[in-house]
C-alpha positions in Angstrom: 11.7 7.6 -3.7 10.0 5.1 -1.5 9.3 5.0 2.2 7.8 1.8 3.6 6.3 1.8 7.0 5.6 -1.5 8.8 5.2 -3.1 12.2 1.7 -2.0 13.2 -0.7 -4.3 14.8 -3.1 -4.9 17.7 -1.7 -4.5 21.2 -3.2 -4.2 24.7 -3.0 -1.0 26.7 0.4 -0.8 28.3 2.0 -2.9 25.6 4.7 -2.1 23.1 5.2 -2.0 19.3 8.1 -1.0 17.1 7.4 0.6 13.8 10.0 0.5 11.0 10.4 2.8 8.0 12.7 1.7 5.2 13.9 4.3 2.8 15.1 4.2 -0.7 16.0 6.7 -3.4 17.2 9.4 -1.0 20.6 10.8 0.0 19.9 10.2 3.6 22.1 12.9 5.2 20.0 15.6 3.5 16.8 14.5 5.2 15.0 14.1 8.4 12.3 11.4 8.9 9.0 12.1 10.7 6.4 9.9 12.1 2.8 11.1 11.8 -0.6 9.7 12.6 -4.2 10.4 11.6 -6.5 12.1 14.0 -10.3 11.7 13.2 -11.7 15.0 12.0 -8.4 16.8 12.3 -5.2 17.3 10.4 -2.6 14.5 10.5 -0.3 15.2 13.5 3.4 14.8 13.9 4.5 12.4 16.5 8.2 12.4 16.3 11.2 13.0 14.0 14.9 12.3 13.7 17.6 13.9 11.7 19.5 11.4 9.5 22.4 13.8 9.5 23.0 14.4 13.2 20.4 12.4 15.1 18.4 15.3 16.5 15.0 14.3 17.7 11.6 15.7 18.5 8.6 14.3 20.3 5.1 15.7 20.7 4.2 16.1 24.4 1.7 13.3 24.5 4.3 10.7 23.6 7.4 12.0 25.4 8.8 9.4 27.7 6.9 6.6 26.0 8.1 6.7 22.4 11.7 6.6 21.1 12.8 7.2 17.6 16.1 5.9 16.2 17.9 5.5 12.9 20.2 3.0 11.2 21.6 4.8 8.2 23.5 1.7 7.1 20.2 -0.1 6.7 18.3 3.0 5.4 15.8 2.6 8.2 14.2 4.6 11.0 12.4 3.0 13.9 9.7 4.2 16.3 9.7 2.2 19.6 6.3 2.8 21.2 5.9 1.8 24.9 3.2 2.1 27.4 0.7 2.4 24.6 -2.7 3.9 25.3 -6.0 3.5 23.5 -5.7 7.1 22.3 -2.5 6.1 20.4 -4.7 4.0 18.1 -4.3 5.4 14.5 -2.7 4.8 11.2 1.0 5.8 11.4 3.0 7.2 8.5 6.6 7.9 8.0 7.6 10.9 5.9 10.8 12.5 4.7 11.7 16.2 4.5 14.7 18.5 3.9 13.4 20.5 6.8 15.5 20.0 10.0 13.9 17.9 12.7 12.1 20.3 15.0 8.7 21.0 16.5 8.4 23.9 14.0 8.6 21.6 11.0 7.3 18.2 12.2 4.2 19.0 14.3 2.2 19.4 11.1 2.5 17.6 7.8 3.0 20.7 5.7 6.8 20.5 5.3 7.0 16.8 4.2 8.4 16.0 0.8 7.7 12.3 0.6 5.3 9.9 2.3 5.1 6.2 2.9 1.9 4.3 3.2 0.4 3.9 6.6 0.5 1.1 9.1 -2.4 0.5 11.5 -1.7 0.6 15.2 -4.7 -0.5 17.4 -4.4 -0.3 21.2 -7.3 -2.2 22.7 -8.1 -4.8 25.4 
């Protein structure tokens, strides 16, 4: 199983980035994909998730209305479109896969994830 996150970079406040997560080795319809980010001194936090079976989504409150998660099962890929970026969005972002259904219960914390990709750095700074 491999998950590969990419698309990070340096962007000014108010700018946009799209992260990609490519997936291999999984039967996609049995999984949801979550996006997480590191928080200094705290547990890694869940940002968003999407069900690869039915498209259900979840967003943490701080990114609602700014971030959008999408999937392309034919390409075995999940995307996180990040708009109106703020300095506090600066972090290393990870994608992860889990059998757990996409919901706040399962994707706010990293506990339920089965597989992780490597991180991609997002820096929001002027």
